[in-house]
C-alpha positions in Angstrom: 80.9 -69.1 0.0 83.3 -66.2 0.8 83.0 -64.1 4.0 81.3 -61.2 2.3 78.6 -63.3 0.8 78.2 -65.2 4.0 77.7 -62.0 5.9 75.0 -60.8 3.4 73.3 -64.2 3.6 73.2 -64.1 7.4 72.0 -60.4 7.3 69.1 -61.2 4.9 68.0 -64.4 6.7 68.1 -63.0 10.2 64.7 -63.4 12.0 65.3 -60.0 13.6 64.9 -56.7 11.8 68.2 -55.4 10.7 69.6 -52.5 8.6 72.6 -50.4 7.7 72.5 -46.6 7.7 74.9 -43.9 6.6 76.7 -42.5 9.6 76.6 -38.9 8.3 73.2 -38.6 6.6 71.3 -41.2 8.7 69.8 -42.5 5.4 69.1 -46.3 5.1 71.5 -48.1 2.9 70.3 -51.7 3.3 67.4 -53.5 5.1 66.6 -57.2 5.5 63.3 -59.0 4.9 62.5 -59.1 8.6 62.6 -55.3 8.8 60.3 -55.0 5.8 57.7 -57.4 7.3 57.9 -56.0 10.9 57.8 -52.3 10.0 55.5 -52.5 7.0 57.6 -50.3 4.7 58.7 -51.4 1.3 62.4 -51.5 0.5 62.0 -48.4 -1.7 60.3 -46.5 1.1 63.1 -47.4 3.5 65.7 -46.1 1.1 63.8 -42.8 0.8 63.9 -42.3 4.6 66.3 -41.5 7.4 66.4 -42.7 11.0 64.3 -39.7 12.0 61.4 -40.9 9.9 60.9 -44.1 12.0 61.1 -42.1 15.3 57.9 -40.8 16.9 57.6 -37.0 16.4 58.2 -36.3 20.1 61.5 -38.3 20.0 62.9 -36.5 16.9 64.5 -33.7 19.0 66.3 -36.4 21.1 67.7 -38.0 17.9 68.8 -34.6 16.6 70.6 -33.7 19.8 72.4 -37.1 19.7 73.5 -36.5 16.1 74.7 -32.9 16.7 76.9 -33.7 19.7 80.6 -33.1 19.0 81.9 -35.7 18.7 78.7 -37.8 17.9 78.2 -41.0 19.9 80.0 -44.1 18.5 76.8 -46.2 18.8 73.1 -45.8 19.7 72.8 -49.1 21.6 70.0 -49.2 24.1 66.2 -48.9 24.2 64.3 -46.7 21.8 60.8 -46.2 20.4 60.1 -46.7 16.7 57.1 -45.9 14.5 55.8 -48.5 12.0 54.2 -47.6 8.7 50.6 -48.1 10.2 51.5 -45.4 12.8 51.8 -47.8 15.8 54.6 -47.2 18.2 56.8 -50.1 19.4 59.5 -50.5 22.1 62.8 -51.8 20.7 66.2 -52.7 21.9 69.0 -52.1 19.4 72.6 -53.3 19.1 74.8 -51.4 16.7 78.3 -51.8 15.2 80.3 -49.4 13.0 81.0 -50.8 9.5 82.2 -49.5 6.1 79.7 -49.4 3.3 81.3 -49.0 -0.1 84.0 -46.8 1.5 81.6 -44.7 3.5 81.3 -44.8 7.3 78.1 -46.6 8.2 76.3 -48.3 11.1 74.8 -51.8 11.2 71.8 -52.3 13.5 70.0 -55.3 14.9 66.5 -54.7 16.4 64.6 -56.7 19.0 60.9 -55.8 19.6 60.3 -55.7 23.3 56.8 -54.2 23.3 55.0 -57.4 24.4 57.6 -58.0 27.1 57.1 -54.6 28.4 53.3 -55.0 28.4 53.6 -58.3 30.2 55.7 -56.8 32.9 53.1 -54.1 33.3 50.2 -56.5 33.4 49.5 -57.1 37.1 46.0 -58.2 37.2 44.5 -61.7 37.6 40.9 -62.9 38.1 39.4 -64.1 41.3 37.3 -67.3 41.5 35.6 -69.1 44.3 33.5 -72.4 44.5 30.9 -73.7 46.8 28.9 -76.9 47.4 25.6 -77.6 49.2 24.4 -81.0 50.3 20.6 -80.3 50.1 19.5 -83.0 52.4 21.9 -82.3 55.2 22.1 -78.6 54.5 25.9 -78.9 54.9 27.8 -76.2 53.0 31.4 -76.3 51.8 33.3 -73.2 50.5 36.7 -72.8 48.9 39.3 -70.2 50.2 38.5 -68.2 47.0 35.0 -67.6 48.2 36.2 -66.0 51.4 38.7 -63.8 49.4 35.9 -62.7 47.1 33.7 -61.6 50.0 36.7 -60.1 51.9 36.3 -62.1 55.1 38.3 -64.6 57.0 37.3 -68.3 57.1 35.4 -68.9 60.4 36.0 -71.8 62.7 32.6 -73.3 61.7 31.3 -73.2 58.1 28.1 -71.0 58.0 25.1 -71.9 56.1 23.9 -70.9 52.6 22.8 -67.6 53.8 26.3 -66.1 53.5 25.7 -65.9 49.8 22.8 -63.5 50.5 24.2 -61.7 53.5 26.5 -59.4 51.5 24.5 -59.3 48.3 23.7 -55.7 47.1 20.1 -54.8 48.1 19.2 -54.1 44.5 20.2 -57.7 43.5 19.1 -59.6 46.6 15.7 -60.6 45.3 17.0 -62.0 42.0 19.7 -64.1 43.7 17.3 -65.3 46.4 14.8 -66.4 43.8 17.5 -68.2 41.8 18.8 -70.1 44.8 15.3 -71.0 46.0 14.4 -72.5 42.6 17.7 -74.4 42.4 17.3 -75.9 45.8 13.6 -76.6 45.2 13.5 -78.1 41.7 17.1 -78.1 40.6 16.8 -75.2 38.1 20.4 -74.2 37.1 21.2 -70.5 36.9 23.8 -68.0 35.8 23.4 -64.6 37.4 25.5 -61.4 37.5 25.0 -59.6 40.8 26.8 -57.2 43.1 28.1 -57.7 46.6 29.1 -55.2 49.3 32.5 -55.9 51.0 33.0 -55.1 54.7 34.7 -51.8 53.9 31.7 -50.8 51.7 33.3 -51.4 48.3 31.0 -52.9 45.7 32.1 -55.7 43.4 30.4 -57.6 40.6 30.2 -61.4 40.7 28.9 -63.9 38.2 27.5 -66.8 40.1 26.7 -70.2 38.4 24.9 -73.1 40.0 23.9 -76.6 38.8 22.0 -79.2 40.8 22.4 -83.0 40.9 19.1 -84.8 41.1 18.1 -87.9 43.0 15.9 -90.8 41.9 12.9 -88.9 43.0 13.8 -86.0 40.7 14.6 -83.7 43.6 18.0 -82.0 43.9 20.5 -83.7 46.2 23.5 -81.4 45.7 24.0 -77.9 44.4 27.4 -77.0 43.0 28.3 -73.4 42.3 31.1 -71.0 41.3 31.4 -67.3 41.7 33.8 -65.2 39.6 34.8 -61.6 40.2 33.7 -59.8 36.9 34.0 -56.2 38.2 36.5 -55.1 35.6 34.4 -56.6 32.8 31.3 -54.9 34.1 33.1 -51.6 34.4 34.4 -52.0 30.8 30.9 -52.9 29.6 29.4 -49.9 31.4 32.1 -47.6 30.1 31.5 -49.0 26.6 27.8 -48.5 26.9 28.3 -44.9 28.2 30.7 -44.3 25.4 28.2 -45.5 22.9 25.6 -43.2 24.3 28.0 -40.3 24.2 29.1 -41.3 20.7 25.5 -41.3 19.6 24.9 -37.9 21.2 28.1 -36.6 19.5 26.9 -37.8 16.1 23.6 -36.1 16.8 25.5 -32.8 17.2 28.0 -33.1 14.3 27.1 -32.5 10.7 27.4 -36.2 10.0 25.3 -39.3 9.2 26.5 -42.7 10.4 24.8 -46.0 9.4 25.2 -49.7 9.2 23.6 -52.4 7.0 23.2 -56.2 7.0 24.4 -58.4 4.2 21.2 -57.7 2.3 22.1 -54.0 2.5 19.2 -53.1 4.6 19.8 -50.2 7.0 20.0 -51.6 10.6 21.3 -48.4 12.3 21.4 -44.7 11.4 22.1 -41.6 13.4 23.3 -38.1 12.7 22.5 -34.4 12.9 22.8 -34.0 9.1 19.8 -36.3 8.5 17.3 -33.5 8.9 19.4 -31.1 6.8 19.5 -33.8 4.0 15.7 -34.2 4.2 16.0 -37.7 5.8 14.8 -39.3 9.1 15.9 -42.2 11.1 12.5 -43.8 11.0 12.3 -43.5 7.2 15.7 -45.1 6.6 15.7 -48.1 9.0 14.8 -51.3 7.3 15.1 -49.9 3.8 17.6 -51.1 1.3 20.5 -49.0 0.1 19.2 -49.2 -3.5 15.8 -47.8 -2.4 17.5 -44.9 -0.6 19.9 -44.2 -3.5 16.9 -44.0 -5.9 15.2 -41.5 -3.5 18.4 -39.4 -3.4 19.2 -39.8 -7.1 22.7 -41.0 -6.1 24.2 -43.3 -8.7 27.4 -44.0 -6.6 25.8 -45.2 -3.4 24.7 -48.7 -4.4 27.9 -49.8 -6.2 30.0 -48.5 -3.3 28.1 -50.6 -0.8 28.2 -53.6 -3.1 32.0 -53.3 -3.2 32.2 -53.0 0.6 30.4 -56.3 0.9 33.2 -58.0 -0.9 35.9 -56.3 1.2 36.7 -53.1 -0.7 36.5 -49.7 1.1 35.0 -46.9 -1.0 34.9 -43.1 -0.8 33.0 -40.7 -3.0 31.5 -37.2 -2.9 27.8 -36.7 -3.5 25.0 -34.2 -3.2 21.9 -34.9 -1.1 19.4 -32.1 -1.3 21.3 -28.9 -1.1 24.2 -30.3 0.8 27.5 -31.8 -0.3 28.7 -35.0 1.5 31.9 -36.9 1.6 30.9 -40.5 2.0 33.1 -43.4 3.2 31.8 -47.0 3.3 33.7 -49.9 4.9 33.1 -53.7 5.3 31.5 -54.4 8.6 33.1 -57.5 10.1 32.3 -59.6 13.2 35.0 -60.6 15.7 36.1 -63.5 13.5 36.6 -61.2 10.5 33.6 -62.3 8.5 31.8 -59.5 6.6 28.3 -59.2 8.1 27.3 -55.9 6.4 28.5 -52.4 5.6 29.4 -49.4 7.8 29.1 -45.9 6.4 29.7 -42.3 7.4 28.8 -39.2 5.5 30.3 -35.8 6.5 28.6 -32.6 5.5 31.4 -30.8 3.7 29.2 -28.1 2.1 30.9 -25.2 3.9 34.4 -26.6 3.3 33.7 -27.1 -0.5 32.4 -23.5 -0.7 35.4 -22.2 1.1 37.7 -24.3 -1.2 36.0 -22.9 -4.3 36.5 -19.4 -3.0 40.2 -20.2 -2.3 40.6 -21.8 -5.7 39.0 -18.9 -7.4 41.3 -16.4 -5.7 44.3 -18.7 -6.5 43.8 -17.6 -10.1 42.0 -14.3 -9.8 42.8 -10.9 -8.4 40.7 -10.2 -5.3 40.1 -6.5 -6.1 39.2 -6.6 -9.9 38.1 -10.2 -10.4 40.6 -10.4 -13.3 42.9 -13.4 -13.8 46.1 -12.9 -11.8 49.8 -13.5 -12.4 49.6 -17.2 -11.9 46.8 -17.5 -14.4 48.8 -15.4 -16.9 51.9 -17.6 -16.5 49.8 -20.7 -17.3 48.0 -19.2 -20.3 51.1 -17.7 -21.7 53.0 -20.9 -21.3 50.3 -22.8 -23.2 50.0 -20.2 -26.0 53.7 -20.1 -26.6 53.8 -23.9 -26.8 51.0 -23.8 -29.4 52.3 -20.8 -31.4 52.9 -21.5 -35.1 55.5 -18.8 -35.9 55.1 -19.4 -39.6 51.6 -17.9 -39.7 51.4 -15.6 -36.7 53.0 -14.1 -33.6 52.1 -13.4 -30.1 52.0 -9.9 -28.5 52.5 -9.3 -24.8 51.2 -5.8 -23.9 52.2 -4.3 -20.5 49.9 -1.4 -19.6 50.5 0.9 -16.6 48.4 3.8 -15.4 50.0 7.2 -15.6 49.9 9.3 -12.4 48.2 6.6 -10.3 50.6 7.1 -7.4 49.6 10.8 -7.2 45.9 9.8 -7.4 46.4 7.5 -4.5 48.3 10.0 -2.4 45.7 12.7 -3.0 42.5 10.7 -2.6 43.5 7.6 -0.6 43.9 3.9 -1.3 40.2 3.2 -1.1 39.4 5.7 -3.9 42.4 4.3 -5.8 41.0 0.8 -5.6 37.7 2.0 -6.9 39.5 3.5 -9.9 41.4 0.2 -10.5 38.0 -1.7 -10.6 36.7 0.8 -13.1 39.9 0.6 -15.2 39.5 -3.2 -15.3 36.0 -2.9 -16.6 37.0 -0.5 -19.3 39.9 -2.8 -20.4 37.6 -5.8 -20.3 35.2 -4.1 -22.7 38.0 -3.7 -25.2 39.1 -7.3 -25.3 38.5 -9.5 -28.4 37.9 -13.3 -28.4 41.6 -14.1 -28.7 42.8 -11.7 -26.0 43.7 -12.5 -22.4 43.6 -9.8 -19.8 45.1 -10.0 -16.3 46.0 -7.7 -13.4 49.7 -8.0 -13.0 50.1 -6.0 -9.8 49.2 -2.6 -8.4 48.2 -0.4 -11.4 49.8 -2.7 -14.0 47.8 -4.9 -16.4 48.9 -7.4 -19.0 47.1 -8.3 -22.3 48.1 -11.3 -24.4 47.0 -10.9 -28.0 47.5 -13.5 -30.6 46.9 -14.0 -34.3 48.1 -10.8 -36.0 51.3 -11.0 -38.0 52.1 -7.3 -38.9 53.6 -5.0 -36.2 51.5 -2.1 -37.6 48.3 -4.1 -37.0 49.3 -4.9 -33.5 50.1 -1.2 -32.9 46.6 -0.3 -34.0 45.2 -3.0 -31.6 47.1 -1.5 -28.7 45.8 2.0 -29.6 42.3 0.7 -29.6 42.8 -0.8 -26.1 44.2 2.5 -24.8 41.3 4.4 -26.2 39.4 3.0 -23.2 41.0 5.8 -21.3 39.7 8.5 -23.6 36.6 9.2 -21.4 36.8 10.4 -17.9 36.2 8.0 -15.0 33.3 9.1 -12.8 33.6 8.1 -9.2 30.9 9.4 -6.7 29.9 12.1 -9.1 33.5 13.3 -9.6 35.3 13.2 -13.0 38.9 12.0 -13.2 41.2 11.8 -16.2 43.6 8.9 -16.2 45.9 7.7 -19.0 47.8 4.5 -19.5 51.1 3.8 -21.2 51.8 0.5 -22.8 54.9 -1.6 -23.8 54.7 -4.4 -26.3 56.9 -7.4 -26.8 56.5 -9.9 -29.6 57.1 -13.6 -29.8 59.1 -15.0 -31.5 61.1 -11.8 -32.2 61.7 -10.9 -28.5 61.8 -14.4 -27.1 59.8 -17.6 -26.8 59.6 -17.9 -23.0 57.3 -16.0 -20.7 60.1 -14.5 -18.5 61.8 -12.9 -21.5 58.6 -11.6 -23.0 57.3 -10.1 -19.8 60.6 -8.5 -19.0 60.8 -7.1 -22.5 57.2 -5.7 -22.4 57.9 -4.2 -18.9 61.1 -2.5 -20.3 59.1 -1.2 -23.3 56.4 0.2 -21.0 59.0 2.0 -18.9 60.3 3.7 -22.1 56.7 4.7 -23.1 56.1 6.3 -19.8 59.2 8.4 -20.2 58.0 9.7 -23.6 54.6 11.0 -22.7 51.3 10.1 -21.0 49.3 7.5 -23.0 52.4 6.5 -25.1 53.1 3.1 -26.7 56.5 1.6 -27.2 57.7 -1.7 -28.7 60.7 -3.5 -27.3 63.8 -3.1 -29.6 67.5 -3.4 -29.7 68.1 -0.2 -27.7 65.9 -1.5 -24.9 67.8 -4.8 -25.0 70.9 -2.8 -24.2 69.1 -1.1 -21.3 67.9 -4.4 -20.0 71.5 -5.7 -20.0 72.5 -2.5 -18.2 70.0 -3.2 -15.5 71.6 -6.5 -14.7 74.9 -4.8 -14.3 73.4 -2.9 -11.3 73.9 -6.1 -9.3 77.3 -4.5 -8.4 75.4 -2.0 -6.2 73.9 -4.9 -4.4 77.3 -6.5 -3.8 78.7 -3.1 -2.6 75.7 -2.6 -0.3 76.3 -6.1 1.2 80.0 -5.4 1.7 79.5 -1.9 3.1 76.8 -2.8 5.6 74.2 -0.7 3.9 71.4 -3.1 4.9 69.4 -2.9 8.1 66.6 -4.8 9.8 63.4 -3.3 11.1 60.8 -5.1 13.3 57.0 -4.9 13.0 55.1 -6.0 16.1 52.5 -8.9 15.9 49.9 -8.7 18.7 47.6 -11.3 20.3 44.1 -10.5 19.0 42.7 -11.5 22.4 45.0 -9.4 24.7 46.6 -7.0 22.2 49.9 -7.7 23.8 53.0 -8.1 21.6 53.7 -11.8 21.0 56.2 -11.5 18.2 57.8 -9.4 15.5 58.4 -9.8 11.8 62.0 -8.9 10.7 61.9 -6.8 7.5 65.1 -6.0 5.5 65.8 -2.4 4.4 68.5 -1.0 2.0 69.7 2.5 2.0 72.2 2.6 -0.9 74.9 5.3 -0.9 74.4 5.5 -4.7 70.7 4.7 -5.3 69.2 6.0 -2.1 66.5 4.0 -0.3 65.5 1.0 -2.4 62.3 -1.0 -1.6 62.6 -4.7 -1.0 60.2 -5.3 -3.9 62.8 -3.8 -6.2 66.1 -5.3 -4.9 64.9 -8.8 -3.7 64.0 -10.1 -7.2 67.4 -8.8 -8.5 69.2 -10.5 -5.6 67.4 -13.7 -6.4 68.3 -13.5 -10.1 72.0 -12.8 -9.5 72.4 -15.3 -6.6 72.9 -12.7 -3.8 69.8 -13.7 -1.9 71.6 -16.4 0.0 74.2 -14.2 1.7 71.7 -11.4 2.2 69.2 -13.8 3.7 71.8 -15.4 5.9 72.7 -12.0 7.3 69.1 -11.2 8.0 68.6 -14.6 9.7 71.7 -14.1 12.0 70.8 -10.5 12.8 67.2 -11.4 13.7 68.3 -14.3 15.9 70.9 -12.1 17.6 68.3 -9.4 18.3 65.8 -11.9 19.6 68.4 -13.3 22.0 69.4 -9.8 23.1 65.8 -9.0 24.0 65.5 -12.2 26.0 68.7 -11.4 27.9 67.3 -7.9 28.6 64.2 -9.4 30.1 62.0 -8.2 27.2 61.2 -11.7 25.9 60.7 -14.3 24.8 59.7 -12.6 21.6 58.8 -14.8 18.6 60.9 -13.7 15.6 59.4 -14.0 12.1 61.8 -14.1 9.2 60.8 -14.2 5.6 62.4 -16.9 3.5 62.9 -16.7 -0.3 62.2 -19.8 -2.4 65.8 -19.5 -3.6 67.1 -19.8 -0.1 65.2 -23.0 0.6 66.6 -24.6 -2.5 70.2 -24.3 -1.2 71.1 -27.8 0.1 72.7 -26.4 3.3 69.9 -24.0 4.2 68.8 -26.0 7.3 72.4 -26.1 8.5 72.7 -22.3 8.1 69.6 -21.9 10.3 71.0 -24.2 12.8 74.3 -22.3 12.9 72.5 -18.9 13.3 70.6 -20.4 16.3 73.7 -22.0 17.7 75.8 -18.9 17.4 73.2 -16.5 18.8 71.7 -18.8 21.4 68.2 -18.1 20.4 65.6 -20.8 21.4 64.6 -22.5 18.1 61.0 -22.4 19.1 61.1 -18.6 19.0 62.1 -18.6 15.3 59.2 -18.6 12.8 60.2 -19.0 9.1 57.7 -17.3 6.9 57.3 -19.2 3.6 55.5 -18.1 0.4 52.8 -20.4 -1.0 54.9 -20.8 -4.1 57.6 -22.5 -2.0 55.1 -25.0 -0.7 53.2 -25.5 -3.9 56.3 -26.2 -6.1 58.4 -27.8 -3.4 60.7 -30.5 -4.8 61.6 -33.5 -2.7 64.9 -31.8 -1.6 63.0 -28.7 -0.5 60.5 -30.8 1.5 63.4 -32.6 3.1 64.9 -29.2 4.1 61.6 -28.1 5.6 61.4 -31.4 7.5 64.9 -30.8 8.9 63.8 -27.3 10.0 60.9 -28.9 11.9 63.4 -31.3 13.6 65.4 -28.2 14.7 62.2 -27.0 16.5 61.6 -23.9 14.4 58.1 -22.9 13.5 56.8 -22.6 9.9 54.2 -20.2 8.6 52.6 -19.6 5.2 52.8 -15.9 4.3 50.2 -14.1 2.2 48.0 -17.2 2.3 45.4 -17.4 -0.4 46.8 -14.7 -2.8 47.7 -16.7 -5.9 49.1 -20.1 -5.2 46.7 -21.5 -2.6 46.7 -25.3 -2.5 45.3 -27.5 0.3 47.5 -30.4 -0.7 50.7 -29.0 0.9 48.8 -28.4 4.2 48.2 -32.1 4.2 51.7 -33.2 3.2 53.8 -30.6 5.1 53.1 -29.6 8.7 53.1 -25.9 9.4 52.2 -23.8 12.4 50.7 -20.6 11.1 48.6 -19.2 8.2 49.0 -15.4 7.5 46.0 -13.8 5.9 47.2 -11.5 3.2 46.4 -7.8 3.6 44.4 -7.6 0.4 41.6 -9.6 2.1 41.8 -7.3 5.1 42.1 -3.8 3.7 38.4 -3.4 2.6 36.9 -5.0 5.7 34.2 -4.9 7.0 32.5 -3.5 3.8 34.0 -6.1 1.5 31.8 -9.2 2.1 34.0 -11.4 -0.1 37.2 -10.4 1.8 35.3 -11.1 5.1 34.2 -14.5 3.7 37.7 -15.5 2.6 39.2 -14.4 5.9 36.6 -16.3 7.9 37.2 -19.4 5.7 41.0 -19.2 6.2 40.5 -18.8 10.0 38.1 -21.8 10.1 40.4 -23.9 7.9 43.5 -23.0 10.0 41.8 -23.8 13.3 40.3 -27.1 12.0 43.9 -28.1 11.2 45.2 -27.0 14.5 47.0 -24.0 13.0 47.4 -20.4 14.3 46.1 -17.7 12.0 47.6 -14.2 11.8 46.0 -11.3 9.8 48.3 -8.8 8.1 47.5 -5.2 7.0 45.2 -4.3 9.9 44.9 -0.5 9.6 41.5 0.4 11.2 39.8 -0.3 14.4 36.8 -1.8 12.5 39.2 -4.3 10.9 40.7 -5.1 14.3 37.4 -5.6 16.0 35.9 -7.8 13.2 39.0 -10.1 13.1 38.9 -10.4 16.8 35.2 -11.4 16.6 36.2 -14.1 14.0 38.6 -15.5 16.6 41.7 -14.7 14.5 44.7 -15.5 16.8 47.1 -12.6 16.0 47.0 -9.2 14.2 49.7 -7.2 12.4 49.5 -3.9 10.6 50.0 -0.2 11.0 47.2 0.1 13.6 49.0 -2.4 15.8 52.5 -1.0 15.2 54.8 0.4 12.4 58.0 -1.3 11.4 60.6 0.0 13.9 64.4 0.1 14.1 65.9 -2.2 16.7 66.4 0.6 19.3 62.8 1.9 18.9 61.4 -1.7 19.1 63.5 -2.3 22.2 61.9 0.8 23.9 58.4 -0.4 22.8 59.0 -3.8 24.4 60.4 -2.3 27.5 57.4 0.1 27.8 55.0 -2.8 27.4 56.9 -4.9 30.0 56.7 -2.0 32.5 53.1 -1.4 31.7 52.1 -4.9 32.6 54.7 -5.5 35.4 53.2 -7.1 38.5 49.8 -7.6 36.8 48.1 -10.8 37.7 46.6 -10.7 34.3 44.7 -13.9 33.4 44.8 -12.8 29.8 48.5 -12.1 29.7 50.5 -13.9 27.0 53.1 -16.2 28.2 55.8 -18.0 26.3 53.7 -21.1 25.7 51.5 -18.9 23.4 54.1 -19.3 20.7 56.8 -21.7 21.9 54.4 -24.6 22.4 56.0 -27.9 21.2 54.4 -30.2 18.7 
């Protein structure tokens, strides 16, 4: 066997866990069988992880600091803590050596588990035992040294009589011990008794005293042999366990939960829970009944099979409805200390409110909160399906982009509230004009999209669009006032103008822009001329490049305030572009273009560095710490070096990573690829905070909250703007706050513009507020003056409600 094969054989057969990892990426390259068995991960799971994944969360920062030192340490020899797959933490000693793995620098590691050794060294307690002997006929008593240690007294010159056993007995136990000794001395009755004694210093200890008599020929006792054992720790543990059981039962009686156990015949032996009454059940009516009988009463078909499976060792989980409540039920095998299954343990959580909240969130994931129409996400899905099913030999698909004429002026004149009422009325008019094969959605603002399928001739589609726009022929009546509103429409056809949703929507949008230029209420089809215009639009990216090179971008900062104290706890950094050619350009216009043409990375990097620099400057001026929120585009996160760029921005500016909060869209979290999730994990290792911006506005999914740890949920302004009148908005906001707090997350409400909104959100225990009422977006200098004024206002205050740094730099 050559040296290489011999090394591999020794590596694989080593009784100690061992592995090889990449010195640069920290990824596992090889693991032996002992490592798989000791840590519980499969080989594939190891290869998908890095060293950081087996470190406890609280030790990850230490690992990152070690790796980022320049130069990095040659080895990591010494004592560390590791996390196994089941979550348990072990103490280990590792020995490392630098090796080459297929030409790459790597590190070989040998691991020794020293957890038990550490525990043994910490274990300092031992039991105390004493023995005694009584010669009944001579009344002579003998005691071991252990007896005197138990009673805390020195051995006297002359051995005292049997009475010493009673002399220091606790008054409450004296009668029981006296009776037991009297019977043992009288007729030889053996006994085992737990009792208390009082030491000379007044301390109370528990003893277990055993006595057994030897009988003479006459049947009378001749000797009495006894032992006493200090069982104080056991008694304290039993009392603590009993108290814990009482507290646990009280807890279950307060929580919306039902807990029960059965015997092997599946008869209920124990049941408790506050939710019993809500489900129409009682403890008395359930005890002693079989699961099958209870399931029949509740019309629950899943209950009996689940318990039967638990009896043979399989855990089960299912959701069911008992009465008017929805429960999540878990049943497990109930085992004795030897591991034998003796019954079934079950718990049912009342998840009615959570399910209702989830249904609300799922509804708003695919529907517009204002009009109730399907939203952009729903459109993308239906359009993708219809294009896949389109038979171009017999029909075509029309995408109709409709936009209200003069809506901005209407909003400016009558206000956003009246504008929203008009949009609701428009949605109802359009809905009344839909046919069975039409799909209507609200795209954004005053824009609506209709997907129409089945008509082949362009002329017929034109007539269909005219019929739809006839919905605007009659005035809209709002609060007794008549308003005339028109709509223009652009039409794109598949397959003529494309067979993907991006191309069709872009084409329909371009056609709609042409229609609006012609006249109010006009219709335009996408054609070759518009194609040229679309191409011209993409050429405008040069202005973005010029703007970046000529420093035309700036950052403004909008305050975020504590809902409790109304003190500033952070700001959100917002980019602005004042183009020398185009004038002021809104982020909603240039950010999508920057994403399309690949400029979002340098623009985003500039914003990140500028925000970190400003945050550090405020700290140095005594105006901080101020948490800095920075919006992150999905395109930025997909860059492989994004986490490193964030690290460099923090390193170069000196901003505390805990003061940087990266605001992510739900789309980023919902569509996150493994590489993106890895980037987000790296950002967590850096110590930055993560928040979900505009939560619940089109892409809500609870799955990513389970798989990816975040710090903050930001309630979108569309749920806030109609508060407190909009009961659905209130319900959604309340659900998001409840959901966030149940997961240990902070919740921020955006778009707070009225005192009524502010007061309602504060009553719902929302953590932070942001909006025009709390502060407009300000240039750096204006924001500096605002922070200084607030600092001076609260200077010297012993304000118990003042916000300190731990409000937003708390570690995980």
